[in-house]
VOGU-3710 file (C-alpha; in Angstrom, 3 decimals, decimal comma):
1> maqtsiivrl> 116,511/102,765/71,533  114,591/105,042/73,885  116,528/108,060/75,102  116,939/108,885/78,783  118,404/111,957/80,381  120,380/112,006/83,638  121,949/114,820/85,621  125,289/114,011/87,256  126,832/116,307/89,855  130,623/116,029/89,747
11> eldhakvsfg> 133,493/117,429/91,768  136,611/117,868/89,588  140,173/117,985/90,959  141,743/120,253/88,317  145,265/118,965/89,018  144,228/115,440/87,973  141,450/115,803/85,404  140,073/118,240/82,847  136,540/118,655/81,643  137,695/117,295/78,293
21> dvaaavskag> 138,446/114,011/80,064  134,885/114,015/81,428  133,385/114,622/77,985  135,503/111,853/76,455  134,464/109,340/79,148  130,781/110,160/78,667  131,030/109,827/74,884  132,866/106,504/75,121  130,097/105,156/77,368  127,442/106,059/74,789
31> gditsidvir> 126,269/109,381/76,211  125,996/112,915/74,898  126,447/115,958/77,159  123,635/118,405/76,411  124,199/121,021/79,120  126,706/122,040/81,805  125,962/124,068/84,943  128,764/125,308/87,199  127,558/124,933/90,790  130,775/125,981/92,526
41> pgkessirdi> 133,706/127,385/90,565  137,299/127,257/91,830  140,923/127,118/90,736  141,825/123,859/92,455  138,444/122,146/92,185  134,925/122,819/90,956  131,491/121,271/91,141  129,395/120,983/87,999  126,093/119,459/86,948  126,196/117,794/83,559
51> tvdggdhses> 123,048/116,712/81,750  123,650/113,607/79,669  121,399/111,950/77,091  121,938/108,260/76,487  120,226/104,960/75,749  118,251/103,087/78,383  121,190/100,817/79,129  123,875/103,538/79,019  123,150/105,229/82,352  125,099/102,793/84,517
61> liveslknls> 127,973/102,721/82,014  128,198/106,523/81,977  128,220/106,790/85,764  130,734/103,963/86,114  133,055/105,562/83,532  133,002/108,842/85,441  133,653/107,134/88,775  136,697/105,419/87,276  138,290/108,720/86,268  141,066/109,821/88,613
71> gikvinvsdr> 140,265/113,220/90,090  136,476/112,850/89,743  134,029/112,483/92,596  130,438/111,641/91,614  128,320/113,478/94,196  124,852/112,665/92,945  123,005/111,126/90,008  119,398/111,892/89,137  117,254/111,748/86,036  114,567/114,097/84,789
81> tflvhlggki> 111,790/111,755/85,841  112,912/111,881/89,479  113,306/115,654/89,310  109,724/116,003/88,036  108,472/114,123/91,101  110,410/116,104/93,724  107,933/117,373/96,323  105,020/115,684/94,541  103,240/116,699/91,343  99,999/118,311/92,560
91> viqptlpirn> 99,058/121,124/94,963  95,864/122,545/96,458  95,088/126,199/95,780  92,236/128,403/97,049  89,733/129,787/94,561  89,975/133,279/96,085  92,477/135,110/98,327  91,879/135,890/102,010  93,093/139,485/102,244  91,290/140,894/105,272
101> redlsqvytp> 89,014/140,114/108,196  85,861/140,425/106,081  87,141/137,807/103,630  87,982/135,548/106,558  84,500/135,937/108,048  82,916/134,807/104,766  85,058/131,762/103,978  85,543/130,616/107,559  84,072/131,883/110,798  81,431/133,145/111,448
111> gvakvckaih> 79,896/133,341/107,946  80,552/129,716/107,017  78,087/128,557/109,680  75,054/129,520/107,599  76,411/127,421/104,706  76,913/124,454/107,036  73,315/124,774/108,247  72,017/124,891/104,676  73,824/121,654/103,815  72,654/120,039/107,049
121> enpskayslt> 69,055/120,819/106,114  69,535/119,678/102,496  72,588/117,432/101,966  72,279/117,681/98,166  73,483/121,292/98,482  76,970/119,858/99,114  77,188/119,593/95,314  76,733/123,334/94,857  78,395/124,663/98,022  81,497/122,431/98,375
131> ikrntvavis> 84,161/120,859/96,189  82,105/117,657/95,925  80,659/118,657/92,541  84,046/118,446/90,831  86,218/116,191/92,978  87,211/112,548/92,497  89,219/110,331/94,838  91,902/108,224/93,155  92,237/105,277/95,525  94,720/102,389/95,647
141> dgtavlglgd> 96,118/99,958/98,176  99,264/99,464/96,096  98,747/95,762/95,479  98,798/95,763/91,651  100,728/98,839/90,509  101,566/99,006/86,793  103,648/95,923/85,973  105,409/96,142/89,342  102,851/94,165/91,341  102,387/94,538/95,102
151> igpyaaapvm> 104,679/97,450/95,991  102,529/99,022/98,704  100,697/102,318/99,198  103,749/104,579/99,526  105,232/103,432/96,231  101,826/103,673/94,548  101,534/107,388/95,317  103,455/108,695/92,253  101,058/106,835/89,945  97,989/108,179/91,737
161> egkamlfkql> 99,406/111,724/91,664  100,020/111,387/87,927  96,442/110,280/87,426  95,227/113,324/89,346  97,260/115,531/86,997  95,624/113,946/83,951  92,141/114,389/85,418  92,783/118,115/85,829  94,633/118,832/82,603  92,393/116,832/80,277
171> agvdafplcl> 88,952/117,309/81,840  89,168/120,002/84,508  88,325/117,474/87,237  89,932/117,960/90,659  91,278/114,589/91,778  93,111/113,656/94,940  95,186/110,502/95,574  94,346/108,355/98,576  96,784/105,475/99,129  95,427/103,131/101,779
181> dtrdteeiir> 97,752/101,232/104,105  95,584/98,138/104,334  94,851/95,094/102,193  91,760/94,100/104,110  88,767/94,221/101,783  86,291/95,198/104,492  88,560/97,925/105,852  89,071/99,371/102,361  85,310/99,457/101,780  84,672/101,069/105,191
191> tikavspifg> 87,393/103,668/104,631  86,134/104,675/101,195  82,567/104,934/102,469  83,765/107,057/105,392  85,578/109,600/103,188  82,969/109,626/100,406  80,952/112,697/101,541  83,517/115,115/100,093  83,915/113,311/96,758  81,653/113,280/93,709
201> ginledissp> 83,163/110,032/92,411  85,632/107,265/93,257  88,305/106,028/90,838  89,723/102,713/92,071  93,212/101,982/90,822  95,824/99,224/91,030  93,957/96,946/93,460  94,690/93,270/92,960  92,213/90,705/91,633  89,866/89,186/92,769
211> rcfeieqrlt> 89,509/91,643/95,703  88,920/94,511/93,287  85,666/92,928/92,049  84,091/92,758/95,492  85,328/96,232/96,485  83,852/97,826/93,389  80,580/95,883/93,563  80,007/96,634/97,241  80,806/100,318/96,873  78,502/100,595/93,861
221> eeldipifhd> 75,689/99,040/95,895  76,328/101,021/99,084  77,197/104,511/97,770  75,231/106,883/95,530  78,221/108,262/93,617  79,938/106,729/90,561  82,538/104,038/91,294  84,949/103,134/88,494  87,811/100,629/88,643  90,004/101,894/85,836
231> dqhgtavvvi> 92,183/98,790/85,507  89,040/96,807/84,717  86,674/99,088/82,912  89,008/101,718/81,508  91,008/99,064/79,690  87,837/97,359/78,477  86,325/100,566/77,105  89,410/101,424/75,042  89,726/97,822/73,815  86,130/97,856/72,576
241> agllnalkiv> 86,652/101,272/70,958  89,720/100,023/69,091  88,031/96,762/68,141  84,991/98,517/66,653  87,264/100,452/64,326  89,537/97,485/63,573  86,518/95,434/62,481  85,587/98,189/60,024  89,009/97,862/58,411  88,767/94,087/57,939
251> nkrinhvriv> 85,072/94,297/57,007  83,893/91,884/59,688  80,906/92,176/62,033  81,295/91,817/65,778  78,552/89,176/65,996  80,300/87,018/63,383  83,874/86,919/64,730  85,505/84,439/67,099  87,445/86,232/69,838  90,095/84,793/72,167
261> vngigaagvs> 90,791/86,804/75,337  93,904/85,755/77,264  94,378/86,741/80,905  91,095/86,580/82,792  91,929/88,882/85,672  90,401/92,285/86,416  90,847/93,703/82,910  90,156/90,412/81,116  86,840/89,815/82,873  85,664/93,359/82,139
271> ickmlldagv> 86,712/93,028/78,488  84,755/89,785/78,189  81,657/91,372/79,745  81,818/94,344/77,407  82,363/92,095/74,378  79,189/90,226/75,278  77,306/93,509/75,705  78,619/94,633/72,312  77,160/91,551/70,598  79,969/88,961/70,478
281> trlvpvdkeg> 78,569/85,453/69,964  81,785/83,353/70,001  84,016/84,053/72,981  87,004/82,045/74,240  88,315/83,232/77,634  91,749/81,727/78,406  93,875/81,942/81,529  97,181/80,268/82,422  95,343/77,030/83,302  93,598/76,933/79,923
291> aiihggkyeh> 90,186/77,843/78,564  87,237/78,787/80,725  84,521/76,704/79,104  80,758/76,964/78,959  79,276/74,645/81,582  82,502/74,424/83,603  82,746/74,800/87,381  85,132/77,390/88,857  85,848/78,775/92,328  86,549/82,256/90,987
301> pmwqwlaeqp> 83,082/83,891/90,937  83,702/85,893/87,762  85,054/82,835/85,944  81,917/80,972/86,986  79,807/83,820/85,633  81,626/83,566/82,298  81,149/79,788/82,228  77,396/80,338/82,450  77,231/82,604/79,398  75,959/80,833/76,233
311> qvekesgslk> 78,364/82,798/73,986  81,381/81,171/75,694  82,645/78,154/73,749  82,788/74,632/75,188  86,150/73,616/73,713  88,969/73,208/76,231  92,654/73,608/75,498  95,678/75,871/75,744  96,078/79,325/74,233  98,182/78,013/71,340
321> elirgadvfi> 95,524/75,439/70,540  92,528/77,736/70,855  93,929/80,664/68,890  93,660/78,579/65,708  90,759/79,819/63,658  90,249/82,948/65,758  89,486/86,276/64,116  90,559/88,382/67,084  93,125/87,913/69,861  93,079/90,197/72,909
331> gvsrggllng> 95,873/89,682/75,418  96,001/91,255/78,876  98,374/88,744/80,402  102,158/88,516/80,027  104,792/88,771/77,350  106,201/86,201/74,975  103,299/83,734/74,881  102,847/83,623/71,091  104,926/83,566/67,925  104,381/84,167/64,232
341> ddiqsmneqs> 103,181/80,605/63,606  100,438/81,046/66,211  99,232/84,232/64,531  99,332/82,559/61,117  96,947/79,892/62,447  94,277/82,570/62,956  91,738/83,375/60,244  92,670/85,738/57,437  92,533/89,471/58,157  93,204/88,787/61,828
351> ivfalanpep> 93,182/91,423/64,568  95,686/91,195/67,437  95,590/93,358/70,560  98,743/92,312/72,470  98,483/94,563/75,519  100,927/93,113/78,052  103,503/95,697/79,130  106,359/96,242/78,658  106,665/93,027/76,621  103,528/92,190/74,582
361> einpeealah> 102,225/88,635/74,214  103,902/88,539/70,804  106,785/90,572/69,470  105,121/93,387/67,492  107,608/93,129/64,624  106,861/89,425/64,274  103,104/89,960/64,507  102,979/92,747/61,919  103,987/90,319/59,178  100,826/88,271/59,709
371> vavlatgrsd> 98,013/90,522/61,005  95,681/93,034/59,410  95,556/95,241/62,533  97,864/95,261/65,549  97,438/97,198/68,785  99,636/97,196/71,892  99,828/98,955/75,220  103,071/100,646/74,198  103,620/104,180/72,965  106,386/103,240/70,509
381> ypnqinnvlv> 103,980/101,391/68,181  100,788/102,597/66,489  97,382/101,970/68,074  98,248/102,301/71,746  95,429/101,104/74,001  95,582/103,639/76,833  93,110/104,137/79,698  93,769/107,884/79,622  91,303/108,004/76,722  88,500/107,022/79,098
391> fpglfrgald> 88,530/108,221/82,675  88,819/112,018/82,215  85,783/112,313/79,936  83,883/109,593/81,774  84,114/111,334/85,133  83,582/114,764/83,562  80,261/113,519/82,246  79,340/111,601/85,405  80,025/114,634/87,611  78,205/117,051/85,328
401> cratrinepm> 75,001/114,986/85,443  75,594/113,846/89,048  75,302/110,202/88,080  74,689/107,731/90,872  76,743/105,034/89,149  78,651/104,002/86,025  76,609/101,257/84,344  77,280/99,008/81,358  75,379/101,156/78,808  77,477/104,160/79,856
411> klaaaraias> 80,709/102,240/79,322  79,614/100,977/75,922  78,567/104,507/74,965  82,025/105,755/75,973  83,682/103,102/73,776  81,584/104,082/70,771  82,333/107,752/71,398  86,088/107,142/71,450  85,852/105,094/68,255  83,844/107,853/66,568
421> vvsnnelneq> 86,625/110,410/67,089  88,562/108,610/64,332  86,756/109,648/61,165  86,277/107,314/58,204  88,783/109,391/56,252  91,388/108,972/58,997  90,749/105,302/59,769  93,510/102,901/58,685  95,533/99,950/59,995  97,909/102,295/61,811
431> yiipsifndk> 95,216/104,538/63,274  92,227/102,849/64,897  92,305/104,773/68,160  92,775/108,504/68,787  95,730/110,005/70,618  95,276/110,793/74,294  96,060/114,412/73,363  93,246/114,598/70,802  91,051/117,385/72,183  87,895/115,822/70,716
441> vvpavrkaii> 88,045/112,773/73,005  86,967/114,232/76,365  83,970/116,178/74,959  82,817/113,131/72,962  83,051/110,792/75,972  81,416/113,366/78,272  78,463/113,732/75,902  78,038/109,970/75,531  78,185/109,397/79,297  75,575/112,067/80,048
451> eaailtgvar> 73,209/110,819/77,329  73,490/107,212/78,531  73,087/108,244/82,178  69,890/110,151/81,342  68,506/107,288/79,247  69,202/104,703/81,961  67,837/106,833/84,785  71,030/107,315/86,816  71,436/111,065/86,171  70,248/113,365/88,972
461> rippdfr> 70,846/116,552/86,993  70,463/117,616/83,390  73,424/119,841/82,449  72,459/123,187/80,850  73,869/122,183/77,444  71,506/119,166/77,393  68,300/121,054/78,214
//
């Protein structure tokens, strides 16, 4: 059971209750007091903060047990996660102090005017004379946040702030969250275009399908900076990276395997596109209404695109029917769709990527009895497919070479780079994908992105270490 930690502020009436009674109530409810802080001492009463570790389902029991004690008043309950977010998780700091009038005249008025004129005469100087060279906007409208769905821009902010933290810590990229209070596709596109002059790249996040496809496509066509929808392409890149290594373990070639992808939304479509680019010849896209078949007619433009690809199979049916005889299953849908019998119907040495969160498409314990390689989106099982492996290094590389876009060869290069971080000596069924804290990942992805950008003609600058 995962452990959680809560901090409970209590007021104790010493005539009615002792701290021993508090400790006993916490223990009975399944908690363990790890620290005590006296906030206000007193003979008749006192206020204390107690930090309690307990299981995921123990928090409410612990609080309820304390409330039921005579002489106890529960003033406040918070957990460490909430405390981490108090006041937000990122700040803006100047690169140099302003200590006197001379400093002020250089960074602001009047000295800054000559810098403004230089950029006006040559807009490309914004990359060398402003924060544009190292700054990414993390943009969401809050319509598809984590597994929570449409929770709005205010509630999306903690996720976007967290992403900005990862950009900075892992790749040295300055990222700023922009949560837009609109769901109108045209307004989102106009807004992003309007704020784009100060940013070197745009990371779209948690925007619902199918609107996300049009937003990304239009911005890519209308702006000259890299646009990357992480829910689509970040997931796809890590999936391909893990699959390349998983296929090595089972000694199968990507152009010989039959792959079923379930959940043809933003991530599923991007996964299918990357699989085709990687050389897959037998692809079965499946959504809740059944298979998307070659030659079929669909209103969803991306489904129609898939139906026109010759590698997509013509057989219709449900997921349970179509998974029979598959070599690989990739799920980006919802939990509990498959069982052990379904996995047994796959070919020998099967590979299962059950990526729905928090409940995978099949119970991992049940799947492990039947598969050669299992990956999930969870951190409590081996082979976690996590987008954090992609976007820091991808944008580090794109910014360093001032790429005008992120194209398919760059994404495939990033996948191969991530896969390559796991050496042949390290590669095994429990380790097909590196940890997000592996310090080799960002440099490897950066290098691959820059090389692919140069080869495909979208790099406007050759970094010094590539000359």
